[in-house]
BAFI-3210 file (N, C-alpha, C; in Angstrom, 3 decimals, decimal comma, padded with zeros to 6 digits):
// residues 242
n [1|2|3|4|5|6|7|8|9|10|11|12|13|14|15|16|17|18|19|20|21|22|23|24|25|26|27|28|29|30|31|32|33|34|35|36|37|38|39|40|41|42|43|44|45|46|47|48|49|50|51|52|53|54|55|56|57|58|59|60|61|62|63|64|65|66|67|68|69|70|71|72|73|74|75|76|77|78|79|80|81|82|83|84|85|86|87|88|89|90|91|92|93|94|95|96|97|98|99|100|101|102|103|104|105|106|107|108|109|110|111|112|113|114|115|116|117|118|119|120|121|122|123|124|125|126|127|128|129|130|131|132|133|134|135|136|137|138|139|140|141|142|143|144|145|146|147|148|149|150|151|152|153|154|155|156|157|158|159|160|161|162|163|164|165|166|167|168|169|170|171|172|173|174|175|176|177|178|179|180|181|182|183|184|185|186|187|188|189|190|191|192|193|194|195|196|197|198|199|200|201|202|203|204|205|206|207|208|209|210|211|212|213|214|215|216|217|218|219|220|221|222|223|224|225|226|227|228|229|230|231|232|233|234|235|236|237|238|239|240|241|242]
n.u [-001,754|-003,921|-004,464|-006,314|-009,021|-011,276|-013,603|-012,699|-010,136|-006,530|-005,530|-007,850|-008,654|-006,431|-006,551|-009,004|-008,634|-006,523|-007,510|-006,793|-006,281|-005,676|-006,450|-004,442|-001,849|001,417|003,731|007,037|009,158|012,275|015,384|016,118|015,020|012,457|009,713|006,729|004,072|001,375|-001,345|-000,155|002,772|006,343|008,734|011,431|013,356|012,942|013,783|012,894|010,164|006,763|004,810|001,540|-001,173|-004,391|-006,940|-009,014|-010,775|-011,343|-012,547|-012,550|-010,168|-007,257|-007,396|-005,997|-005,452|-003,613|-001,777|000,311|003,241|006,803|009,888|013,168|012,639|011,117|007,923|005,587|003,213|000,778|-002,662|-004,660|-005,383|-006,979|-005,526|-005,116|-003,440|-001,420|000,123|000,339|000,663|003,251|004,562|004,352|001,643|000,596|-001,462|-001,570|-001,000|000,327|002,455|003,791|004,616|006,376|008,381|009,272|010,300|012,407|013,999|014,717|016,176|018,252|019,491|020,605|023,159|026,315|027,095|024,842|022,595|024,192|024,960|023,290|020,216|017,209|018,377|019,065|018,578|016,663|013,705|010,708|008,274|009,057|010,323|008,134|006,239|007,535|008,903|011,543|014,306|017,610|021,050|023,377|026,612|029,397|031,553|030,616|029,173|025,912|024,627|026,182|025,781|022,919|022,731|023,124|020,802|017,465|015,425|012,090|009,164|006,103|003,319|000,991|-001,992|-001,119|001,546|004,600|006,254|009,532|011,436|014,528|016,488|017,638|015,654|013,398|014,119|013,913|015,174|015,476|016,692|019,815|022,178|020,424|018,246|015,049|012,778|010,396|007,796|004,978|003,088|-000,417|-002,949|-005,609|-005,886|-005,562|-004,242|-001,989|-000,407|002,201|004,193|006,856|007,103|007,064|009,378|011,907|010,429|008,469|005,266|002,237|-000,902|-003,622|-006,512|-008,402|-008,074|-008,367|-006,228|-003,025|000,314|003,649|007,055|010,477|012,637|014,831|014,449|015,596|017,060|019,802|020,752|022,204|022,205|024,366|024,320|022,701|023,380|024,381|022,172|020,943|018,886|016,126|013,623|010,537|008,298|006,577|004,344|004,568]
n.v [-014,612|-016,009|-016,661|-016,301|-016,980|-017,532|-019,401|-021,093|-020,172|-020,553|-021,925|-023,123|-024,734|-026,455|-027,728|-029,050|-030,669|-032,376|-033,476|-032,695|-033,100|-031,239|-027,898|-025,851|-023,614|-022,370|-019,649|-018,766|-016,289|-015,464|-013,584|-013,798|-016,084|-018,543|-020,408|-022,482|-024,121|-026,405|-027,752|-028,196|-027,534|-027,229|-027,425|-027,603|-025,718|-023,698|-021,128|-020,693|-021,266|-021,451|-018,537|-017,912|-016,111|-014,898|-014,964|-012,349|-012,306|-014,396|-014,469|-013,151|-011,873|-012,167|-011,199|-009,582|-008,470|-005,599|-004,160|-002,425|-000,715|-000,911|000,800|000,055|-001,151|000,725|001,894|003,390|004,546|004,173|003,854|001,045|-001,346|-003,154|-004,794|-006,277|-009,322|-009,745|-011,455|-010,894|-008,210|-005,987|-004,134|-002,880|-001,099|001,881|004,187|007,830|009,143|007,147|006,735|009,210|009,050|006,902|008,044|010,033|008,433|007,155|009,403|010,042|007,746|007,708|010,110|009,738|008,730|009,092|006,895|005,598|004,857|005,265|007,076|009,160|010,766|010,553|011,111|013,469|012,360|010,448|008,705|010,608|009,506|007,580|009,072|010,436|008,489|006,359|005,613|006,667|007,193|006,020|006,444|003,915|003,624|003,139|001,663|-000,179|-003,351|-004,776|-006,108|-005,317|-002,571|-002,325|-003,243|-001,069|000,232|000,633|-002,047|-003,121|-003,751|-005,591|-005,656|-008,009|-009,530|-011,164|-011,541|-010,640|-009,752|-009,314|-007,488|-007,159|-004,443|-005,360|-006,802|-005,095|-003,006|-001,798|-001,805|001,207|002,776|002,554|002,995|003,389|002,828|002,155|002,438|-000,025|000,598|002,123|005,125|005,018|006,076|005,673|005,410|002,905|-000,134|-002,477|-005,513|-006,354|-008,311|-007,572|-007,416|-010,026|-011,237|-013,537|-014,943|-017,860|-017,903|-018,941|-019,984|-020,955|-022,256|-023,990|-023,608|-020,938|-018,950|-017,257|-018,105|-017,220|-017,643|-017,159|-017,976|-019,901|-019,075|-018,812|-021,073|-021,320|-020,480|-021,318|-022,706|-021,537|-018,981|-017,406|-015,272|-013,400|-012,382|-010,896|-011,849|-011,023|-011,985|-013,444|-013,230|-014,194|-012,279|-011,478]
n.w [-006,368|-005,607|-002,727|-000,777|001,580|000,171|-001,922|-004,977|-005,283|-005,600|-003,340|-002,187|-004,322|-004,648|-002,193|-002,386|-004,671|-003,983|-001,743|000,904|004,351|006,365|006,705|005,955|005,029|004,167|003,725|002,929|002,731|001,463|001,209|-001,383|-002,430|-001,747|-000,266|-000,362|001,282|001,168|002,846|005,222|007,259|007,562|010,159|009,881|009,098|010,830|013,170|015,644|017,990|016,735|016,772|017,518|016,164|016,680|014,165|013,076|011,025|008,150|005,717|002,939|003,177|005,255|008,482|011,310|014,680|015,377|017,866|018,410|017,141|017,115|017,179|017,206|019,638|020,993|021,662|019,383|019,988|018,580|017,399|018,129|015,577|012,827|010,530|007,207|006,394|003,816|001,439|-001,197|-001,482|-001,892|-000,118|003,319|004,534|006,172|008,082|007,773|010,231|011,751|010,043|010,209|012,873|012,746|011,174|012,930|014,960|013,640|013,130|015,754|016,550|014,621|015,139|017,599|017,770|016,165|014,798|014,028|011,351|008,837|005,844|003,385|004,074|002,263|-000,454|-003,150|-005,709|-005,346|-006,302|-006,526|-005,679|-003,835|-001,773|-000,917|-000,058|001,357|004,648|005,108|002,858|002,187|001,325|000,651|001,900|-000,245|000,641|002,431|003,115|002,480|004,710|006,904|006,793|007,122|009,700|011,268|011,538|012,969|014,375|013,483|015,169|015,184|017,126|018,153|019,426|021,618|021,257|019,492|016,445|015,151|012,928|011,282|009,852|007,510|006,342|006,009|004,305|000,929|-002,419|-004,041|-006,178|-007,935|-005,474|-003,417|-000,764|000,647|003,441|003,820|004,765|003,970|003,346|003,406|001,330|001,825|004,488|005,695|007,179|005,959|006,175|004,419|002,050|002,557|005,288|005,932|005,197|005,845|007,623|008,317|007,472|008,601|007,659|009,216|008,693|009,907|012,656|012,855|012,811|012,523|012,057|013,024|012,437|012,778|010,153|007,997|005,012|002,513|000,333|000,094|002,486|005,653|008,994|010,097|009,190|010,701|012,546|010,753|009,517|011,434|013,238|014,872|015,336|016,718|019,501|022,526|024,599|027,899]
ca.u [-001,919|-005,105|-004,191|-007,333|-009,838|-012,474|-013,671|-012,251|-008,762|-005,517|-005,449|-009,051|-008,656|-005,429|-007,060|-010,082|-008,120|-005,662|-008,236|-005,928|-007,010|-005,425|-006,724|-003,313|-000,767|002,414|004,641|008,299|009,873|013,658|015,913|016,250|014,165|011,483|008,980|005,316|003,552|-000,083|-001,760|000,627|004,010|007,498|009,535|012,829|014,240|012,533|014,794|012,191|008,807|005,744|003,961|000,221|-001,954|-005,783|-007,499|-010,287|-011,609|-010,618|-013,491|-011,826|-008,820|-006,841|-007,305|-005,507|-005,399|-002,298|-001,909|001,390|004,485|007,975|011,116|014,275|012,082|010,357|006,573|005,322|001,938|-000,259|-003,968|-004,882|-006,075|-007,169|-005,079|-005,099|-002,130|-001,553|001,406|000,321|001,014|004,698|004,999|003,424|001,043|000,053|-002,118|-000,675|-000,574|001,331|003,613|004,507|005,243|007,531|009,435|009,809|011,093|013,659|014,807|015,252|017,215|019,395|020,164|021,127|024,582|026,907|027,273|023,552|022,048|025,165|024,438|022,471|018,766|016,486|019,290|018,336|018,195|015,658|012,413|009,799|007,254|009,622|010,511|006,801|005,461|008,310|009,267|012,700|015,246|018,987|022,089|024,318|028,016|029,952|032,554|029,953|028,289|024,511|024,275|026,854|025,095|021,583|022,839|023,206|019,453|016,648|014,446|010,683|008,319|004,648|002,719|-000,358|-002,778|-000,359|002,949|005,052|007,317|010,567|012,157|015,706|016,497|018,005|014,417|012,377|014,576|013,816|016,044|014,768|017,489|021,253|022,611|019,455|017,300|013,973|012,048|009,209|006,529|004,537|001,866|-001,584|-003,847|-006,959|-005,797|-005,649|-002,979|-001,845|000,876|002,581|005,246|008,136|007,112|007,101|010,688|012,631|009,484|007,503|003,961|001,359|-002,322|-004,305|-007,945|-009,189|-007,980|-008,599|-005,049|-001,857|001,534|004,887|008,286|011,676|013,061|015,782|013,595|016,467|017,639|021,258|021,104|022,388|022,051|025,545|024,079|021,713|023,891|024,595|020,903|020,436|017,572|015,525|012,570|009,240|008,258|005,345|004,311|004,191]
ca.v [-015,929|-016,639|-017,299|-015,929|-018,088|-017,664|-020,542|-020,788|-019,681|-021,597|-022,734|-023,952|-025,741|-027,456|-028,490|-029,911|-031,638|-033,354|-033,967|-032,482|-033,133|-030,022|-026,675|-025,022|-023,399|-021,435|-019,016|-018,417|-015,413|-015,159|-012,384|-014,028|-017,206|-018,841|-021,649|-022,492|-025,446|-026,499|-028,944|-028,272|-026,760|-027,922|-026,577|-028,015|-024,564|-022,672|-020,713|-020,425|-021,825|-020,654|-017,657|-017,932|-014,882|-015,171|-014,222|-011,675|-012,714|-015,076|-014,634|-012,835|-011,468|-012,610|-010,018|-009,775|-007,223|-005,053|-003,213|-001,451|-000,853|-000,488|001,082|-000,189|-001,518|001,819|001,992|004,667|005,048|004,170|003,344|-000,344|-001,439|-004,510|-004,834|-007,567|-009,907|-009,984|-011,772|-010,364|-006,788|-005,966|-003,357|-002,721|000,238|002,408|005,475|008,993|009,413|006,143|007,012|010,350|008,572|006,102|008,982|010,660|007,427|006,992|010,600|009,924|006,715|008,092|011,250|009,400|008,399|009,335|005,600|005,114|005,275|005,857|007,366|010,369|010,568|011,082|011,744|014,243|011,581|009,449|008,921|011,397|008,642|006,898|010,034|010,830|007,415|005,545|006,316|007,425|006,492|006,302|005,948|003,009|003,912|002,131|000,831|-001,060|-004,354|-004,540|-006,569|-004,444|-001,269|-002,393|-003,491|000,244|000,791|-000,002|-003,081|-002,723|-004,810|-005,513|-006,334|-008,519|-009,649|-011,710|-011,720|-009,667|-010,160|-008,300|-007,588|-006,307|-003,553|-006,123|-007,313|-004,107|-002,077|-002,209|-001,010|002,204|002,873|002,635|002,599|003,984|001,869|002,827|001,651|-000,517|000,943|003,231|005,844|004,585|007,217|005,335|005,304|001,512|-000,828|-003,765|-006,161|-006,925|-009,325|-007,110|-007,716|-011,483|-011,740|-014,186|-015,660|-018,809|-017,399|-020,109|-019,631|-022,141|-021,988|-024,798|-023,049|-019,495|-018,286|-017,089|-018,363|-016,577|-018,217|-016,788|-019,190|-019,795|-019,262|-018,956|-022,412|-021,281|-020,147|-022,408|-022,227|-020,728|-017,624|-016,725|-014,007|-012,452|-011,768|-010,137|-012,416|-010,660|-012,969|-013,155|-013,676|-013,975|-011,158|-011,982]
ca.w [-006,973|-005,062|-001,437|000,205|002,052|-000,651|-002,820|-006,324|-005,271|-005,745|-002,117|-002,038|-005,389|-004,300|-001,049|-002,869|-005,643|-003,323|-000,569|002,056|005,610|007,134|005,959|006,360|004,075|004,678|002,772|003,567|001,812|001,797|000,588|-002,812|-002,796|-000,707|-000,454|000,002|001,612|001,221|003,570|006,446|007,222|008,143|011,045|009,735|008,961|011,789|014,134|016,899|017,985|016,055|017,577|016,884|016,279|016,285|013,046|013,311|009,901|007,097|004,612|001,706|003,571|006,585|009,329|012,672|015,447|015,688|018,971|018,525|016,394|017,872|016,441|018,136|020,938|021,577|021,104|018,723|020,515|017,552|017,781|017,746|014,300|012,316|009,139|006,538|006,133|002,388|000,810|-002,554|-001,430|-001,718|001,039|004,429|004,465|007,428|007,870|007,819|011,602|012,101|009,186|010,805|014,102|012,343|010,762|014,139|015,674|012,893|013,389|017,112|016,564|013,784|015,743|018,926|017,690|014,846|014,146|013,548|010,054|007,918|004,523|003,293|004,116|001,098|-001,416|-004,157|-006,885|-004,978|-006,952|-005,686|-005,083|-002,673|-000,680|-000,447|000,556|002,292|005,879|004,633|001,984|002,572|000,426|001,304|001,579|-001,146|001,316|003,401|002,529|002,840|006,052|007,866|006,744|007,711|011,143|011,912|011,539|014,012|014,045|013,579|015,732|015,107|018,285|017,958|020,650|022,743|020,890|018,506|015,539|015,030|011,665|011,178|008,689|006,307|005,756|005,641|003,261|-000,467|-003,275|-004,828|-007,405|-007,716|-004,141|-002,502|-000,204|001,384|004,443|003,146|005,418|003,132|003,720|002,646|001,111|002,309|005,953|006,133|007,402|005,287|006,437|003,138|001,969|003,095|006,721|006,079|004,797|006,930|008,479|007,781|007,905|008,495|007,677|009,728|008,605|010,836|014,001|012,756|013,352|011,664|012,813|012,571|012,987|012,045|009,460|006,894|003,838|001,350|000,324|000,227|003,863|006,602|010,362|010,415|008,709|011,541|013,048|009,664|009,144|012,561|013,479|016,152|015,489|017,302|020,887|023,245|025,534|029,219]
c.u [-003,092|-004,873|-005,243|-008,144|-011,078|-012,428|-013,208|-010,853|-007,800|-005,504|-006,654|-009,101|-007,636|-005,923|-008,121|-009,548|-007,319|-006,294|-007,373|-006,756|-006,871|-005,602|-005,689|-002,396|000,202|003,230|005,875|009,121|011,288|014,093|016,075|015,340|013,161|010,793|007,547|004,893|002,037|-000,454|-001,017|001,828|005,111|008,283|011,029|013,795|013,808|013,673|014,196|010,833|007,837|004,975|002,620|-000,559|-003,387|-006,181|-008,827|-011,275|-010,747|-011,515|-012,795|-010,391|-008,540|-006,594|-006,860|-005,546|-003,956|-002,468|-000,869|002,501|005,616|009,127|012,260|013,773|011,247|009,003|006,346|003,956|000,862|-001,569|-004,112|-005,726|-006,173|-006,798|-005,309|-003,652|-002,169|-000,187|001,479|000,576|002,492|005,121|003,977|002,948|000,438|-000,612|-001,140|-000,146|000,524|002,606|004,452|005,237|006,459|008,684|010,085|010,706|012,418|014,567|015,465|016,394|018,449|020,177|020,821|022,618|025,080|027,096|025,976|023,242|023,077|024,569|023,536|020,989|018,109|017,415|018,515|017,900|017,226|014,361|011,426|008,756|007,780|009,851|009,170|006,150|006,227|008,596|010,446|013,467|016,656|019,936|023,046|025,741|028,627|030,955|031,946|029,109|026,895|024,190|024,947|026,147|023,744|021,625|022,916|021,846|018,569|015,802|013,049|009,891|006,851|004,086|001,281|-001,041|-001,933|001,105|003,326|006,171|008,270|011,329|013,356|015,644|016,859|016,784|013,495|012,839|014,282|014,673|015,212|015,435|018,959|021,624|021,697|018,444|016,289|013,301|010,688|007,911|006,040|003,243|000,720|-002,581|-005,254|-006,986|-006,017|-004,262|-003,035|-000,457|001,256|003,772|006,561|008,248|007,147|008,469|011,429|011,743|008,773|006,157|002,920|-000,088|-003,108|-005,807|-008,736|-009,193|-008,045|-007,440|-003,957|-000,619|002,733|006,075|009,453|012,268|014,105|015,022|014,399|017,151|019,141|021,699|021,319|022,244|023,265|025,346|023,204|022,185|024,044|023,304|020,208|019,035|017,032|014,233|011,246|009,231|006,890|005,472|003,793|002,965]
c.v [-016,689|-017,381|-016,974|-017,158|-018,323|-018,918|-020,126|-020,228|-020,862|-022,516|-023,656|-025,047|-026,843|-028,357|-029,491|-031,025|-032,750|-033,925|-033,864|-032,419|-031,826|-028,786|-025,619|-024,812|-022,393|-020,864|-018,572|-017,619|-015,171|-013,872|-012,549|-015,131|-017,431|-020,153|-021,513|-023,923|-025,382|-027,814|-029,141|-027,359|-027,582|-026,952|-026,889|-026,837|-023,407|-022,386|-020,495|-021,116|-020,889|-019,825|-017,518|-016,664|-015,192|-014,340|-013,611|-012,090|-013,428|-015,287|-014,410|-012,450|-011,994|-011,368|-010,397|-008,429|-006,835|-003,981|-002,101|-001,757|-000,325|-000,230|000,999|-000,463|-000,455|001,943|003,361|005,249|005,166|003,633|001,907|-000,412|-002,885|-004,519|-006,206|-008,016|-010,395|-010,204|-011,259|-008,875|-006,686|-005,315|-003,417|-001,269|000,615|003,745|006,625|009,274|008,436|006,370|008,155|009,934|007,707|007,001|009,639|009,695|007,174|008,196|010,524|008,915|007,178|009,255|010,957|009,106|008,656|008,023|005,053|005,669|005,932|006,017|008,586|010,020|011,269|011,823|012,418|013,448|010,441|009,725|009,605|010,535|007,960|007,858|010,475|009,739|006,570|006,335|007,235|006,553|006,919|005,759|005,066|003,389|002,784|001,209|-000,097|-002,088|-004,186|-004,935|-005,741|-003,108|-001,322|-002,678|-002,187|000,927|000,034|-001,151|-002,469|-003,928|-004,515|-006,307|-006,712|-008,632|-010,116|-011,977|-010,672|-010,229|-008,984|-008,523|-006,658|-005,458|-004,289|-006,692|-006,202|-003,060|-002,664|-001,280|-000,077|002,379|002,979|002,131|003,182|002,923|002,619|001,868|001,272|-000,413|002,218|003,849|005,391|005,729|006,956|005,090|003,891|000,997|-002,170|-004,307|-006,914|-007,860|-008,878|-007,364|-009,222|-012,053|-012,313|-014,914|-016,738|-018,371|-018,464|-019,679|-020,898|-021,855|-022,718|-024,215|-021,525|-018,691|-018,176|-017,294|-017,677|-017,253|-017,747|-018,053|-018,873|-020,102|-019,401|-020,321|-022,399|-020,914|-021,416|-021,829|-021,426|-019,261|-016,794|-015,359|-012,959|-011,742|-011,093|-010,566|-012,013|-011,416|-012,513|-013,693|-013,404|-012,800|-011,673|-011,238]
c.w [-006,356|-003,773|-000,389|000,600|001,227|-001,506|-004,207|-006,408|-005,392|-004,533|-001,982|-003,102|-005,117|-003,170|-001,496|-003,776|-004,968|-002,056|000,702|003,336|006,380|006,253|006,347|005,158|004,681|003,530|003,539|002,560|002,310|001,131|-000,918|-003,308|-001,672|-000,995|000,012|000,263|001,668|001,883|004,870|006,347|007,877|009,007|010,930|009,682|009,855|012,764|015,519|016,844|017,260|017,080|016,854|017,197|015,850|015,070|013,449|012,235|008,883|005,885|003,276|001,992|004,976|007,436|010,733|013,390|015,720|016,749|018,934|017,527|017,265|016,905|017,441|019,552|021,606|020,886|020,476|019,106|019,440|018,119|017,284|016,474|013,857|010,831|008,514|006,395|004,690|001,738|-000,622|-002,630|-001,076|-000,413|002,166|004,430|005,814|007,146|008,109|009,219|012,030|011,303|009,755|012,080|013,800|011,923|011,984|014,902|014,969|013,118|014,764|017,157|015,804|014,394|017,073|018,921|016,273|014,081|013,577|012,156|009,138|006,523|004,551|003,295|002,929|000,131|-002,546|-005,385|-006,571|-005,734|-006,011|-004,991|-003,822|-001,505|-000,107|000,398|001,570|003,562|005,578|003,655|002,369|001,505|001,212|000,925|000,755|-000,462|002,373|002,665|003,127|004,278|007,137|007,943|007,441|009,212|011,935|011,980|012,527|013,476|014,119|014,070|015,434|016,271|017,980|019,323|021,833|022,406|019,859|017,665|015,363|013,738|011,666|009,913|007,408|005,613|005,267|004,633|001,872|-001,316|-004,137|-006,192|-007,031|-006,321|-003,061|-002,075|000,669|002,362|003,858|003,916|004,751|003,651|002,813|002,542|001,624|003,815|006,461|006,496|006,696|005,630|005,176|003,219|002,587|004,594|006,992|005,738|006,003|007,914|007,671|008,349|007,576|008,653|008,004|009,770|009,683|012,241|014,016|013,331|012,277|012,527|012,181|013,235|012,136|011,434|008,400|005,608|002,553|001,405|000,549|001,637|004,678|008,004|010,821|010,026|009,644|012,008|011,971|009,282|010,330|012,945|014,846|016,389|016,067|018,721|021,500|024,202|026,868|029,740]
res [i|g|l|s|g|s|s|g|t|l|i|s|d|l|r|s|h|h|k|l|e|d|n|v|f|s|v|c|f|g|h|g|m|g|g|m|s|v|g|g|y|s|d|d|r|h|l|e|p|v|q|w|v|p|m|v|s|q|a|s|f|y|k|v|q|v|k|q|l|y|v|n|g|q|a|i|k|m|t|s|t|i|p|i|v|d|s|g|t|t|f|t|y|v|n|s|q|t|h|d|l|l|r|k|s|f|d|t|f|c|g|a|s|a|e|n|c|p|g|q|k|n|p|p|n|t|p|k|m|d|t|r|d|a|v|y|c|y|s|k|p|e|d|m|d|y|l|t|w|t|s|k|y|p|s|i|d|i|e|f|d|s|n|r|i|c|a|p|a|s|s|y|f|f|k|s|k|d|n|i|f|c|v|g|y|l|r|d|s|r|s|r|m|v|i|g|a|i|s|m|i|g|f|d|v|i|f|d|h|d|n|n|r|v|g|w|a|k|a|l|c|d|k|e|q|s|f|d|d|v|g|r|y|n|c|c|g|s|r|g|i|a]
***
């Protein structure tokens, strides 16, 4: 919908038309709904302080440095890269080497305990595109609700320059078909990394042009959520790195 820093986009036109003093906007994606602010942001529904990440570039795309990915707190030993942060891209994309490391990390976690990762991995009726591109797909047992089921899967952290964000499985899974859900980290054929909307679910992501930075704060983005729901969504949030 035109959220880049280029002229002639929705954000630049709104800023110009309303003569906004602060060159800032934020998007907050929930599990079913969300919100957007232009000209600033509100911390009323934040669950933690904002963690600020320097932007490497904000010309046409918002670029940040990613140093590492973690699965269940364990680093996967990827090479540092500079992806774009793109709310218009549904999934998060990684290169083939990183994708293979994510699969290996999921195999390690799921094999560590019989209680981990309930459901069949890559069921036979999974669409071929999803088994090829997603880290893995799993069938959800019919006797388990979604939040209970996803609590049996690992979190995925993205480490930036001086802090990292952590997303629970309830955020990074997407529904493939029927009762099959897939990990929304997909293999990119062009060997790029893109941080897409699936990695923003449950966060208020703040694009601060004036200070050349992107902010992340775990937040209640769904209007129907209340602060009593925090535990149900397994909020692992974001944090600074000492």
